[in-house]
Each structure stands twice: as C-alpha cells, then as structure tokens.
Biopython code that builds the backbone (N, CA, C, O; Angstrom):
import numpy as np
from Bio.PDB.StructureBuilder import StructureBuilder

atoms = [
    (1, "MET", "N", (0.677, -0.942, 0.066)),
    (1, "MET", "CA", (0.136, 0.014, -0.185)),
    (1, "MET", "C", (0.867, 1.360, -0.166)),
    (1, "MET", "O", (2.012, 1.615, 0.205)),
    (2, "THR", "N", (0.179, 1.933, -0.522)),
    (2, "THR", "CA", (0.854, 3.455, -0.872)),
    (2, "THR", "C", (0.631, 4.589, -0.641)),
    (2, "THR", "O", (-0.441, 4.861, -1.182)),
    (3, "ASN", "N", (1.115, 5.611, -0.032)),
    (3, "ASN", "CA", (0.201, 7.018, -0.064)),
    (3, "ASN", "C", (0.982, 7.971, -0.534)),
    (3, "ASN", "O", (2.147, 8.034, -0.139)),
    (4, "VAL", "N", (0.525, 8.797, -1.376)),
    (4, "VAL", "CA", (1.321, 9.749, -2.210)),
    (4, "VAL", "C", (0.359, 11.021, -1.411)),
    (4, "VAL", "O", (-0.870, 11.087, -1.452)),
    (5, "GLY", "N", (1.186, 11.881, -0.766)),
    (5, "GLY", "CA", (0.203, 13.158, -0.237)),
    (5, "GLY", "C", (1.285, 13.763, 1.064)),
    (5, "GLY", "O", (2.433, 13.450, 1.381)),
    (6, "LEU", "N", (0.417, 14.653, 1.550)),
    (6, "LEU", "CA", (1.096, 16.143, 2.356)),
    (6, "LEU", "C", (1.485, 15.244, 3.867)),
    (6, "LEU", "O", (2.505, 15.569, 4.476)),
    (7, "CYS", "N", (0.839, 14.420, 4.253)),
    (7, "CYS", "CA", (0.406, 13.872, 5.753)),
    (7, "CYS", "C", (0.279, 14.920, 6.593)),
    (7, "CYS", "O", (1.099, 15.335, 7.413)),
    (8, "PRO", "N", (-1.197, 15.469, 6.243)),
    (8, "PRO", "CA", (-2.047, 16.261, 6.850)),
    (8, "PRO", "C", (-1.764, 16.531, 8.313)),
    (8, "PRO", "O", (-1.205, 17.500, 8.826)),
    (9, "THR", "N", (-2.431, 15.136, 9.019)),
    (9, "THR", "CA", (-2.381, 15.030, 10.414)),
    (9, "THR", "C", (-1.060, 15.506, 11.304)),
    (9, "THR", "O", (-1.032, 15.823, 12.493)),
    (10, "PHE", "N", (0.161, 15.443, 10.219)),
    (10, "PHE", "CA", (1.533, 15.869, 10.817)),
    (10, "PHE", "C", (1.540, 17.173, 10.354)),
    (10, "PHE", "O", (2.619, 17.598, 10.768)),
    (11, "ASP", "N", (0.839, 18.326, 9.572)),
    (11, "ASP", "CA", (1.135, 19.398, 9.371)),
    (11, "ASP", "C", (2.138, 19.549, 7.935)),
    (11, "ASP", "O", (2.797, 20.495, 7.503)),
    (12, "GLY", "N", (1.977, 18.546, 7.574)),
    (12, "GLY", "CA", (3.688, 18.447, 6.527)),
    (12, "GLY", "C", (3.007, 18.879, 5.192)),
    (12, "GLY", "O", (1.845, 18.624, 4.876)),
    (13, "ASN", "N", (4.055, 19.676, 4.355)),
    (13, "ASN", "CA", (3.820, 20.716, 3.781)),
    (13, "ASN", "C", (4.465, 20.313, 2.465)),
    (13, "ASN", "O", (4.471, 21.069, 1.494)),
    (14, "GLU", "N", (5.015, 19.086, 2.461)),
    (14, "GLU", "CA", (5.690, 18.611, 1.514)),
    (14, "GLU", "C", (5.524, 17.465, 1.006)),
    (14, "GLU", "O", (5.514, 16.521, 1.796)),
    (15, "ARG", "N", (5.361, 17.211, -0.328)),
    (15, "ARG", "CA", (5.036, 15.613, -1.105)),
    (15, "ARG", "C", (5.637, 14.546, -0.744)),
    (15, "ARG", "O", (6.841, 14.607, -0.993)),
    (16, "THR", "N", (5.258, 13.447, -0.188)),
    (16, "THR", "CA", (5.959, 12.176, 0.498)),
    (16, "THR", "C", (5.228, 11.392, -0.655)),
    (16, "THR", "O", (4.202, 11.665, -1.277)),
    (17, "VAL", "N", (6.403, 9.953, -0.759)),
    (17, "VAL", "CA", (5.559, 9.099, -1.017)),
    (17, "VAL", "C", (5.909, 7.988, -0.139)),
    (17, "VAL", "O", (7.127, 7.865, -0.003)),
    (18, "GLU", "N", (5.189, 7.132, 0.505)),
    (18, "GLU", "CA", (5.526, 6.078, 1.617)),
    (18, "GLU", "C", (4.764, 5.000, 1.060)),
    (18, "GLU", "O", (3.760, 5.220, 0.382)),
    (19, "ALA", "N", (5.195, 3.817, 1.315)),
    (19, "ALA", "CA", (5.113, 2.328, 0.710)),
    (19, "ALA", "C", (5.052, 1.509, 1.980)),
    (19, "ALA", "O", (6.122, 1.309, 2.554)),
    (20, "TYR", "N", (4.057, 1.060, 2.442)),
    (20, "TYR", "CA", (4.148, 0.029, 3.111)),
    (20, "TYR", "C", (3.721, -1.846, 2.569)),
    (20, "TYR", "O", (2.660, -2.303, 2.143)),
    (21, "LEU", "N", (4.896, -2.444, 2.798)),
    (21, "LEU", "CA", (4.785, -3.653, 2.272)),
    (21, "LEU", "C", (4.264, -4.674, 3.348)),
    (21, "LEU", "O", (4.817, -5.174, 4.328)),
    (22, "LEU", "N", (2.705, -4.836, 2.691)),
    (22, "LEU", "CA", (2.136, -5.840, 3.077)),
    (22, "LEU", "C", (2.697, -7.309, 3.977)),
    (22, "LEU", "O", (3.183, -8.186, 3.262)),
    (23, "ASP", "N", (2.659, -7.495, 4.999)),
    (23, "ASP", "CA", (3.374, -9.108, 5.278)),
    (23, "ASP", "C", (4.659, -9.241, 5.087)),
    (23, "ASP", "O", (5.109, -10.383, 5.182)),
    (24, "TYR", "N", (5.769, -7.907, 4.707)),
    (24, "TYR", "CA", (7.191, -8.250, 4.862)),
    (24, "TYR", "C", (7.831, -7.743, 6.068)),
    (24, "TYR", "O", (7.510, -6.720, 6.672)),
    (25, "SER", "N", (8.395, -8.233, 6.245)),
    (25, "SER", "CA", (9.702, -8.238, 7.684)),
    (25, "SER", "C", (10.886, -7.791, 7.072)),
    (25, "SER", "O", (11.509, -7.063, 7.844)),
    (26, "GLY", "N", (11.378, -7.926, 6.107)),
    (26, "GLY", "CA", (12.912, -7.723, 5.907)),
    (26, "GLY", "C", (13.628, -6.459, 5.789)),
    (26, "GLY", "O", (13.039, -5.379, 5.822)),
    (27, "ASP", "N", (14.902, -6.576, 5.651)),
    (27, "ASP", "CA", (15.170, -5.018, 5.637)),
    (27, "ASP", "C", (15.924, -4.428, 3.641)),
    (27, "ASP", "O", (16.888, -4.816, 2.981)),
    (28, "ILE", "N", (14.950, -3.497, 3.417)),
    (28, "ILE", "CA", (14.871, -3.157, 2.192)),
    (28, "ILE", "C", (15.760, -1.754, 2.070)),
    (28, "ILE", "O", (15.875, -1.193, 0.980)),
    (29, "TYR", "N", (16.341, -1.268, 3.205)),
    (29, "TYR", "CA", (16.795, 0.297, 2.968)),
    (29, "TYR", "C", (17.908, 0.199, 2.071)),
    (29, "TYR", "O", (18.753, -0.682, 2.233)),
    (30, "GLY", "N", (17.988, 1.176, 0.973)),
    (30, "GLY", "CA", (19.121, 1.490, -0.119)),
    (30, "GLY", "C", (18.871, 0.625, -1.091)),
    (30, "GLY", "O", (19.748, 0.416, -1.930)),
    (31, "ARG", "N", (17.496, -0.107, -1.165)),
    (31, "ARG", "CA", (17.588, -0.714, -2.161)),
    (31, "ARG", "C", (16.265, -0.192, -3.256)),
    (31, "ARG", "O", (15.250, 0.207, -2.685)),
    (32, "GLU", "N", (16.267, -0.191, -4.781)),
    (32, "GLU", "CA", (15.443, 0.071, -5.310)),
    (32, "GLU", "C", (14.025, -0.814, -5.818)),
    (32, "GLU", "O", (13.977, -1.986, -6.194)),
    (33, "LEU", "N", (12.981, 0.116, -5.695)),
    (33, "LEU", "CA", (11.604, -0.968, -5.974)),
    (33, "LEU", "C", (10.842, -0.209, -6.589)),
    (33, "LEU", "O", (10.914, 1.015, -6.699)),
    (34, "THR", "N", (9.963, -1.042, -7.074)),
    (34, "THR", "CA", (9.039, -0.927, -8.531)),
    (34, "THR", "C", (7.655, -0.591, -7.577)),
    (34, "THR", "O", (7.334, -1.288, -6.614)),
    (35, "VAL", "N", (7.056, 0.369, -7.944)),
    (35, "VAL", "CA", (5.715, 0.380, -7.422)),
    (35, "VAL", "C", (4.623, 0.188, -8.099)),
    (35, "VAL", "O", (4.588, 1.131, -8.890)),
    (36, "ASP", "N", (3.664, -0.502, -8.270)),
    (36, "ASP", "CA", (2.405, -0.528, -9.309)),
    (36, "ASP", "C", (1.345, 0.162, -8.103)),
    (36, "ASP", "O", (1.128, 0.009, -6.901)),
    (37, "PHE", "N", (0.846, 1.007, -9.229)),
    (37, "PHE", "CA", (-0.742, 1.203, -8.298)),
    (37, "PHE", "C", (-2.494, 0.447, -8.725)),
    (37, "PHE", "O", (-3.057, 0.879, -9.731)),
    (38, "ILE", "N", (-3.019, -0.384, -8.075)),
    (38, "ILE", "CA", (-3.808, -1.211, -8.691)),
    (38, "ILE", "C", (-5.124, 0.004, -8.331)),
    (38, "ILE", "O", (-5.710, 0.368, -9.350)),
    (39, "THR", "N", (-5.435, 0.399, -7.515)),
    (39, "THR", "CA", (-6.842, 0.969, -7.279)),
    (39, "THR", "C", (-6.496, 2.369, -6.143)),
    (39, "THR", "O", (-5.564, 2.406, -5.339)),
    (40, "LYS", "N", (-7.209, 3.101, -6.298)),
    (40, "LYS", "CA", (-6.947, 4.358, -5.085)),
    (40, "LYS", "C", (-8.701, 3.844, -3.986)),
    (40, "LYS", "O", (-9.864, 3.758, -4.379)),
    (41, "LEU", "N", (-8.008, 3.585, -2.391)),
    (41, "LEU", "CA", (-8.553, 3.614, -1.490)),
    (41, "LEU", "C", (-9.580, 4.661, -1.197)),
    (41, "LEU", "O", (-10.777, 4.404, -1.064)),
    (42, "ARG", "N", (-8.964, 6.053, -1.088)),
    (42, "ARG", "CA", (-9.536, 7.085, -0.381)),
    (42, "ARG", "C", (-8.456, 8.245, -0.959)),
    (42, "ARG", "O", (-7.308, 8.121, -1.385)),
    (43, "ASP", "N", (-9.273, 9.357, -0.799)),
    (43, "ASP", "CA", (-8.140, 10.613, -0.287)),
    (43, "ASP", "C", (-7.482, 10.949, 0.594)),
    (43, "ASP", "O", (-7.799, 10.382, 1.640)),
    (44, "GLU", "N", (-6.698, 11.616, 0.678)),
    (44, "GLU", "CA", (-6.132, 12.073, 1.613)),
    (44, "GLU", "C", (-6.844, 12.953, 2.826)),
    (44, "GLU", "O", (-7.537, 13.895, 2.442)),
    (45, "LYS", "N", (-6.734, 12.727, 4.299)),
    (45, "LYS", "CA", (-7.445, 13.484, 5.057)),
    (45, "LYS", "C", (-6.806, 13.857, 5.921)),
    (45, "LYS", "O", (-5.781, 13.245, 6.223)),
    (46, "LYS", "N", (-7.243, 15.086, 6.663)),
    (46, "LYS", "CA", (-6.278, 15.008, 8.185)),
    (46, "LYS", "C", (-7.242, 14.731, 9.453)),
    (46, "LYS", "O", (-8.352, 15.244, 9.594)),
    (47, "PHE", "N", (-6.616, 13.817, 10.364)),
    (47, "PHE", "CA", (-7.419, 13.260, 11.338)),
    (47, "PHE", "C", (-7.166, 14.370, 12.753)),
    (47, "PHE", "O", (-6.248, 15.148, 13.014)),
    (48, "ALA", "N", (-8.326, 14.048, 13.413)),
    (48, "ALA", "CA", (-7.941, 15.211, 14.542)),
    (48, "ALA", "C", (-6.911, 14.428, 15.499)),
    (48, "ALA", "O", (-6.237, 15.095, 16.284)),
    (49, "THR", "N", (-6.757, 12.851, 15.446)),
    (49, "THR", "CA", (-6.093, 12.423, 16.536)),
    (49, "THR", "C", (-5.045, 11.157, 15.636)),
    (49, "THR", "O", (-5.156, 10.535, 14.579)),
    (50, "GLU", "N", (-4.113, 11.227, 16.662)),
    (50, "GLU", "CA", (-3.080, 10.043, 15.772)),
    (50, "GLU", "C", (-3.627, 8.801, 16.203)),
    (50, "GLU", "O", (-3.044, 7.803, 15.777)),
    (51, "ASP", "N", (-4.510, 8.643, 16.872)),
    (51, "ASP", "CA", (-5.654, 7.346, 16.988)),
    (51, "ASP", "C", (-6.175, 6.884, 15.785)),
    (51, "ASP", "O", (-6.051, 5.836, 15.152)),
    (52, "GLU", "N", (-6.983, 8.245, 15.572)),
    (52, "GLU", "CA", (-8.011, 8.166, 14.373)),
    (52, "GLU", "C", (-7.411, 7.744, 12.966)),
    (52, "GLU", "O", (-8.033, 7.109, 12.115)),
    (53, "LEU", "N", (-5.976, 8.241, 12.844)),
    (53, "LEU", "CA", (-5.198, 7.864, 11.750)),
    (53, "LEU", "C", (-4.748, 6.325, 11.900)),
    (53, "LEU", "O", (-4.892, 5.491, 11.007)),
    (54, "LYS", "N", (-4.296, 6.125, 12.910)),
    (54, "LYS", "CA", (-3.708, 4.626, 13.153)),
    (54, "LYS", "C", (-5.454, 3.497, 12.748)),
    (54, "LYS", "O", (-5.498, 2.752, 11.769)),
    (55, "ALA", "N", (-6.315, 3.614, 13.457)),
    (55, "ALA", "CA", (-7.522, 3.149, 13.077)),
    (55, "ALA", "C", (-7.922, 3.125, 11.741)),
    (55, "ALA", "O", (-8.213, 1.980, 11.394)),
    (56, "GLN", "N", (-8.075, 4.156, 10.656)),
    (56, "GLN", "CA", (-8.070, 4.121, 9.430)),
    (56, "GLN", "C", (-7.154, 3.763, 8.647)),
    (56, "GLN", "O", (-7.423, 3.444, 7.488)),
    (57, "VAL", "N", (-6.116, 3.749, 9.042)),
    (57, "VAL", "CA", (-4.704, 3.231, 8.662)),
    (57, "VAL", "C", (-5.020, 1.279, 8.542)),
    (57, "VAL", "O", (-4.833, 0.633, 7.512)),
    (58, "ALA", "N", (-5.442, 0.785, 9.671)),
    (58, "ALA", "CA", (-5.816, -0.582, 10.042)),
    (58, "ALA", "C", (-6.841, -1.170, 9.043)),
    (58, "ALA", "O", (-6.970, -2.314, 8.605)),
    (59, "GLU", "N", (-7.633, 0.144, 8.788)),
    (59, "GLU", "CA", (-8.772, -0.393, 7.678)),
    (59, "GLU", "C", (-8.625, -0.659, 6.417)),
    (59, "GLU", "O", (-8.984, -1.599, 5.708)),
    (60, "ASP", "N", (-7.712, 0.855, 6.130)),
    (60, "ASP", "CA", (-6.927, 0.628, 4.623)),
    (60, "ASP", "C", (-6.142, -0.656, 4.259)),
    (60, "ASP", "O", (-5.883, -1.122, 3.150)),
    (61, "ILE", "N", (-5.799, -1.145, 5.638)),
    (61, "ILE", "CA", (-4.997, -2.112, 5.343)),
    (61, "ILE", "C", (-5.799, -3.855, 4.970)),
    (61, "ILE", "O", (-5.367, -4.792, 4.298)),
    (62, "ARG", "N", (-6.927, -3.713, 5.654)),
    (62, "ARG", "CA", (-8.062, -4.277, 5.773)),
    (62, "ARG", "C", (-8.676, -4.833, 4.494)),
    (62, "ARG", "O", (-8.879, -6.004, 4.171)),
    (63, "GLN", "N", (-8.937, -3.604, 3.801)),
    (63, "GLN", "CA", (-9.058, -3.340, 2.315)),
    (63, "GLN", "C", (-8.340, -3.676, 1.333)),
    (63, "GLN", "O", (-8.669, -4.605, 0.595)),
    (64, "GLY", "N", (-6.981, -2.809, 1.126)),
    (64, "GLY", "CA", (-6.174, -3.269, 0.576)),
    (64, "GLY", "C", (-5.759, -4.904, 0.302)),
    (64, "GLY", "O", (-5.588, -5.348, -0.834)),
    (65, "LYS", "N", (-5.634, -5.685, 1.493)),
    (65, "LYS", "CA", (-5.560, -6.872, 1.145)),
    (65, "LYS", "C", (-6.721, -7.853, 0.716)),
    (65, "LYS", "O", (-6.525, -8.992, 0.292)),
    (66, "ALA", "N", (-8.254, -7.119, 0.924)),
    (66, "ALA", "CA", (-9.278, -7.721, 0.212)),
    (66, "ALA", "C", (-9.128, -7.647, -1.422)),
    (66, "ALA", "O", (-9.267, -8.580, -2.213)),
    (67, "ILE", "N", (-8.820, -6.343, -1.693)),
    (67, "ILE", "CA", (-8.569, -5.875, -2.996)),
    (67, "ILE", "C", (-7.574, -7.003, -3.858)),
    (67, "ILE", "O", (-7.813, -7.623, -4.894)),
    (68, "LEU", "N", (-6.481, -6.990, -3.060)),
    (68, "LEU", "CA", (-5.447, -7.962, -3.553)),
    (68, "LEU", "C", (-5.953, -9.174, -3.672)),
    (68, "LEU", "O", (-5.813, -9.827, -4.706)),
    (69, "ASP", "N", (-6.376, -9.458, -2.988)),
    (69, "ASP", "CA", (-6.844, -10.759, -2.884)),
    (69, "ASP", "C", (-8.090, -11.335, -3.925)),
    (69, "ASP", "O", (-8.235, -12.437, -4.454)),
    (70, "ALA", "N", (-8.793, -10.278, -3.965)),
    (70, "ALA", "CA", (-9.506, -10.462, -5.125)),
    (70, "ALA", "C", (-9.280, -10.449, -6.350)),
    (70, "ALA", "O", (-9.977, -11.141, -7.093)),
    (71, "THR", "N", (-8.424, -9.789, -6.764)),
    (71, "THR", "CA", (-7.360, -9.410, -7.912)),
    (71, "THR", "C", (-6.445, -10.497, -8.191)),
    (71, "THR", "O", (-5.990, -10.535, -9.334)),
    (72, "GLY", "N", (-6.050, -11.486, -7.274)),
    (72, "GLY", "CA", (-4.857, -12.321, -7.502)),
    (72, "GLY", "C", (-3.405, -11.615, -7.520)),
    (72, "GLY", "O", (-2.375, -12.162, -7.912)),
    (73, "PHE", "N", (-3.495, -10.514, -7.106)),
    (73, "PHE", "CA", (-2.273, -9.621, -7.445)),
    (73, "PHE", "C", (-1.176, -10.348, -5.922)),
    (73, "PHE", "O", (0.048, -10.303, -6.043)),
    (74, "ASN", "N", (-1.679, -10.832, -4.882)),
    (74, "ASN", "CA", (-0.978, -10.877, -4.033)),
    (74, "ASN", "C", (0.361, -12.140, -4.115)),
    (74, "ASN", "O", (1.174, -12.238, -3.196)),
]
sb = StructureBuilder()
sb.init_structure("model")
sb.init_model(0)
sb.init_chain("A")
sb.init_seg("    ")
for serial, (resi, resn, name, xyz) in enumerate(atoms, 1):
    if name == "N":
        sb.init_residue(resn, " ", resi, " ")
    sb.init_atom(name, np.array(xyz, "f"), 0.0, 1.0, " ", f" {name:<3s}", serial, name[0])
structure = sb.get_structure()
C-alpha cells in the first residue's frame, strides 16, 4: 500500500511517497523498488488524532488485502 500526499495530520507541507509492504519483515533500505498502483482506496484526510489515523490505516490495510485477494495480485 502506498500513500502519496502531504501527511496533513502531522502538518506536512511537502509531498511524500510512503510505501507499506504488507506482511513483509525484511530490510530493504537502500534498495530500488517498483511500485504498481492497482486502485485508489480514499482521498487524503487530516485526522483529529493519531489514534483516528491509526484506526483508518488498519481499515485501509484490511481493504487493501481484500482487493489484492480479489485480483489475485498477492
């Protein structure tokens, strides 16, 4: 899963790309990756609290895994 945006919950003002590798636990720092976009889950949103953001990310992960399962992409 990937977030492309400004991280408004943390008052970000520079566009970033953050990739979260589902169910991966290795060390890939310094390695080149290719990211494929399959679908958009939601627009970026500023959350009132970090806990609200964490709850939404958990839901995003659930939805992302369901999409990957349905498309056979995993």
